[in-house]
C-alpha positions in Angstrom: 121.2 137.8 129.3 123.3 139.7 131.5 122.1 138.3 134.7 123.0 135.3 133.0 126.3 136.9 132.7 126.6 138.1 136.2 126.2 134.7 137.8 129.1 133.0 135.5 131.1 136.0 137.0 130.1 135.4 140.1 130.9 131.5 139.7 134.5 132.5 138.1 135.2 134.8 141.5 133.7 132.5 144.0 131.3 135.3 144.9 128.0 133.7 145.0 126.8 135.5 148.4 123.3 136.7 146.6 120.5 137.7 148.8 117.5 135.1 149.1 115.6 137.6 147.5 117.6 137.9 144.5 118.1 134.6 144.4 114.5 133.9 144.0 113.5 136.8 141.2 116.8 135.5 139.1 115.7 132.1 139.4 111.8 133.0 138.5 112.7 135.0 135.3 115.2 132.5 134.0 111.6 130.2 134.6 110.5 132.9 132.5 112.9 132.7 129.4 113.2 128.8 129.2 111.4 126.8 127.3 108.3 125.4 128.8 107.7 121.6 128.2 104.6 122.2 126.8 105.1 124.3 124.3 104.5 122.0 121.0 107.9 122.2 118.7 106.7 121.5 114.9 107.8 117.8 113.7 108.9 119.3 110.4 108.3 122.2 108.4 105.0 122.5 107.7 103.9 121.1 104.3 101.0 122.5 101.7 98.7 120.0 101.3 98.1 119.3 98.0 98.0 115.9 96.3 98.6 112.6 98.6 100.8 112.6 101.7 104.1 111.4 100.9 105.0 107.8 103.3 107.7 109.8 104.8 105.8 112.6 105.9 105.6 113.4 109.5 101.7 115.6 109.1 100.4 111.7 108.0 97.3 111.1 110.4 96.5 107.5 111.2 93.0 106.3 111.8 93.7 103.0 113.5 93.0 100.1 113.0 92.3 101.0 109.4 96.1 100.9 108.9 96.8 97.6 110.1 94.1 95.9 109.0 94.9 97.0 105.8 98.3 95.9 106.4 97.7 92.9 107.3 95.0 91.9 104.6 97.4 92.8 101.6 99.7 90.2 102.7 96.8 87.3 102.3 96.7 85.6 98.9 94.8 87.0 96.3 93.5 89.8 98.7 90.8 92.9 97.7 91.2 95.9 99.5 88.7 98.6 98.6 88.8 102.2 99.8 86.2 104.2 99.4 85.6 108.2 100.6 85.0 111.5 98.6 87.8 113.5 97.3 90.7 115.0 99.5 90.0 112.4 102.5 93.4 111.2 102.0 92.4 107.8 99.4 95.5 108.0 97.8 97.6 108.5 101.0 96.5 105.3 102.5 97.0 103.6 99.2 100.8 104.7 99.1 101.0 103.2 102.5 99.7 99.7 101.6 101.9 99.8 98.8 105.1 100.6 100.8 104.2 97.9 103.6 103.8 95.3 100.7 107.2 96.6 99.2 108.8 95.9 102.5 107.5 92.7 102.7 109.4 92.0 99.5 106.3 92.2 97.1 106.4 93.7 93.6 104.3 96.8 93.8 102.4 99.0 90.8 100.3 102.4 91.7 98.1 103.1 88.4 96.3 106.2 88.5 93.3 105.7 85.5 94.0 109.4 85.2 97.0 108.9 83.5 95.0 107.2 80.2 93.9 109.7 77.2 90.0 110.1 77.1 90.1 108.2 73.8 91.2 104.9 75.7 88.2 104.5 77.5 86.4 104.1 74.3 86.5 100.5 73.5 87.2 97.4 75.7 89.9 96.0 73.6 92.1 99.5 73.6 91.4 100.1 77.3 92.6 96.3 78.5 95.5 96.5 76.1 96.2 99.9 77.8 95.8 98.5 81.1 98.4 95.2 80.4 101.1 97.6 79.0 100.7 100.1 81.4 101.3 97.4 84.3 104.2 95.5 82.4 105.8 98.6 82.1 106.1 99.4 85.5 107.3 95.9 86.1 109.9 96.8 83.4 108.8 93.6 81.3 108.8 94.2 77.6 105.8 94.9 75.9 104.5 91.4 74.6 100.8 92.1 73.7 101.1 91.0 70.1 102.0 87.5 71.6 99.3 87.1 73.5 96.3 88.8 71.9 94.5 87.2 69.3 91.3 88.1 68.1 89.6 84.9 67.9 89.5 85.5 71.7 87.7 88.2 73.5 89.6 91.0 75.0 88.8 90.0 78.9 90.6 86.3 77.9 93.5 87.6 76.4 94.1 90.5 79.1 93.4 87.4 81.2 96.3 85.2 79.0 98.6 88.4 79.6 98.4 88.0 83.0 98.5 84.7 83.8 101.1 83.4 81.4 103.1 86.5 81.2 102.9 89.3 83.9 102.3 87.4 86.7 104.6 84.0 85.3 107.4 86.1 85.2 107.5 87.9 88.9 108.7 85.6 91.7 107.0 87.3 94.6 103.2 88.2 95.0 102.1 91.8 93.1 100.6 94.3 94.5 98.7 96.7 92.4 97.0 99.6 93.0 94.1 101.3 91.1 93.5 104.9 91.7 91.0 106.9 90.4 88.7 104.5 89.3 85.7 106.9 89.1 87.1 107.0 85.8 85.8 104.1 84.5 82.8 104.5 86.1 81.6 107.3 83.3 82.3 104.9 80.8 79.5 102.4 81.2 80.7 100.5 77.7 83.7 99.3 79.4 83.3 99.3 83.8 81.1 96.2 84.0 83.6 93.9 81.7 86.6 95.4 83.5 85.0 95.0 87.3 83.6 91.8 86.0 86.9 90.8 84.9 88.8 92.1 88.3 85.7 89.8 90.3 87.1 86.7 88.1 90.2 86.9 88.9 90.0 87.4 92.7 87.7 84.1 92.7 90.2 82.6 90.7 92.9 83.2 93.6 90.8 80.5 95.5 91.7 77.8 94.0 94.5 78.8 91.6 98.3 79.6 92.7 99.3 81.9 89.8 96.2 84.2 91.0 97.2 84.1 94.4 100.0 86.2 93.7 98.0 89.3 92.6 97.1 91.6 95.9 94.6 94.7 94.7 93.9 97.7 96.2 91.1 99.6 94.6 90.5 103.4 95.0 87.2 105.3 94.3 85.1 108.3 95.7 81.9 107.0 94.7 80.2 103.6 94.4 79.3 102.1 91.2 75.8 103.2 89.9 76.1 101.1 87.2 74.3 97.7 86.4 76.3 94.9 88.0 75.5 91.4 88.6 75.9 90.6 92.1 78.4 87.6 91.3 80.5 90.0 88.9 81.2 92.8 91.2 84.1 93.4 92.8 82.9 96.2 95.4 81.0 93.7 97.5 83.9 91.3 98.3 87.2 91.7 99.6 88.0 94.7 102.5 86.0 97.5 102.3 87.4 101.0 103.8 85.5 104.0 104.1 88.0 107.0 105.8 86.7 108.9 108.4 86.9 112.7 109.4 89.8 113.5 111.5 88.5 113.0 115.6 89.0 116.1 117.7 92.0 114.6 119.5 93.5 113.8 115.6 93.1 117.3 115.0 94.5 118.6 117.9 97.6 116.6 117.9 98.0 117.6 114.4 98.1 121.2 115.6 100.8 120.3 117.8 102.8 118.7 115.1 102.5 122.0 113.2 103.9 123.6 116.3 100.8 125.4 117.1 100.0 126.0 121.0 96.2 125.5 120.6 93.8 123.9 123.5 90.3 122.6 122.7 89.0 125.5 122.2 90.7 126.7 119.4 90.4 122.9 118.2 86.6 123.3 118.4 86.3 126.3 116.8 88.1 125.3 113.5 86.0 121.5 113.7 82.8 124.0 113.9 83.2 125.3 110.6 85.1 122.4 108.7 84.4 119.3 110.9 87.0 116.9 110.5 87.8 116.7 106.6 91.6 116.1 106.6 92.2 118.3 103.8 90.2 121.5 104.9 91.9 121.1 108.5 95.6 120.5 107.3 95.2 123.4 105.2 94.2 126.1 107.8 96.9 124.5 109.8 99.4 125.3 107.1 98.3 128.7 106.5 98.3 129.4 110.5 101.4 127.9 111.3 103.1 130.2 108.2 101.6 133.2 109.7 99.2 134.3 107.0 96.2 134.3 108.4 94.9 134.1 112.0 92.5 131.5 113.2 89.5 134.5 113.7 90.2 135.8 110.3 90.0 132.6 108.7 86.6 131.3 110.7 85.0 134.9 109.3 86.1 134.3 105.9 85.7 131.1 105.5 82.6 130.2 103.9 83.2 133.0 101.1 85.5 132.9 97.8 87.4 135.5 99.4 88.6 133.0 102.4 90.9 130.2 102.3 88.7 127.7 100.7 87.8 129.6 98.1 88.9 127.3 95.3 87.8 124.4 97.0 84.3 125.9 97.2 84.0 127.0 93.7 85.1 123.7 92.6 82.1 122.2 94.0 80.0 124.5 92.9 80.5 124.0 89.3 80.4 120.6 89.8 76.7 121.1 91.0 75.8 123.3 88.0 77.1 121.0 85.7 73.7 118.5 87.2 70.8 120.8 87.5 69.4 118.2 89.5 72.2 117.7 92.3 72.2 121.7 92.5 68.5 121.7 93.5 69.0 118.4 95.6 72.0 120.9 97.7 69.8 123.6 97.6 67.0 121.6 99.5 69.5 120.2 101.8 71.0 123.9 103.0 67.5 125.8 102.9 66.4 123.2 105.9 68.1 123.2 109.5 67.5 119.8 110.0 67.6 116.8 107.7 66.3 116.6 104.4 64.7 113.2 102.4 65.8 112.9 99.1 65.8 110.7 96.5 68.0 108.2 96.9 70.4 108.6 93.4 70.6 112.3 94.4 71.4 111.6 98.2 73.8 108.8 97.3 76.1 111.3 94.5 75.7 114.4 97.1 77.4 112.2 99.9 79.9 110.9 97.2 81.0 114.5 96.7 81.5 114.8 100.4 78.8 117.8 100.6 76.5 116.1 102.8 76.5 113.1 105.6 73.7 110.6 105.6 71.8 110.3 109.0 69.2 107.7 108.1 67.7 108.1 105.2 68.1 112.4 106.0 70.7 114.6 104.4 71.9 117.7 106.1 75.6 119.5 105.3 78.5 117.7 105.9 79.8 120.7 108.0 78.7 124.8 108.4 81.6 125.9 105.6 79.4 124.1 103.1 75.8 125.3 104.7 76.9 128.9 105.3 78.4 129.1 101.3 75.6 126.6 99.6 72.6 129.2 101.1 74.5 131.7 99.9 75.4 131.1 96.3 72.2 128.7 95.5 70.1 132.1 96.8 67.9 130.1 99.7 65.7 132.3 101.7 
């Protein structure tokens, strides 16, 4: 700074007779203190990754061409989009962006999470469908008129259909984009699941021939596939646009690190991905804490597969889930006991994959990332 001030003083006095070597030395020093064009600048203040990523967030990572296909599909009359991925992979964040795009096109939009329903709602189909209709009506700011359309002479599914057809859809002038989140909650109740999902399929089929149902656009979000008996002609899970969210690529992790203001090269990206793969939540959690200087990458990698590390809560949740199902715990133990792929029973492999713990290569399962391999080898007492 003294040198800069000296130059300014020389400018005022007209005394610019510096020796050539002095000029070059000063230029070199100024170059060192000037910000490098390659130095990453954070796009925004780091966000702690929890829940869905807001539509306005600078840290949402697009997984092209998934978003553009969904935005195009939601504009089709009677469309159905099915988003499937393990927990914390970005399903709800994608749903929010699809609904936002629909809203930009002038549609009515309703996001509905089944986690909002009380446990007793799932005990009976009639009670569940009443809750479903009333919840959507409330979000559309329409008065509750269930008693006018619910007639015990007809079945619950017919009453629900009439409520949508003659009241909810009839009283809006634009299409309705309905996002159904945490559909897994329904899977846990087979006594209502088959009827409810059969109803969604029937509405989707009606949209091919009836204008009133063309107004309904569905986005269904779930972590697991339907493992309940459903007729192929009654399931909504074999029609519409299927979306399976992939992990982040190395380039996406690199770009995300730069947007956090981290001057990372491909070496650091490879080191992090060697531990957690491209799991969106695990990657973002690491970048957040490294950017906040809570931890350095080397320390994170050393403690990651332990309960004292950054991912302790995440790992304990998975362990607790396995302990509730001894057959899955035994299957996971078998997977981490081998260095290569393991052939499991179909249902066990499917459930571990749906939990996000393993990846499928043909008919064989292997740990999804080194984090799970190391942690579960220790906690399940392998070897």
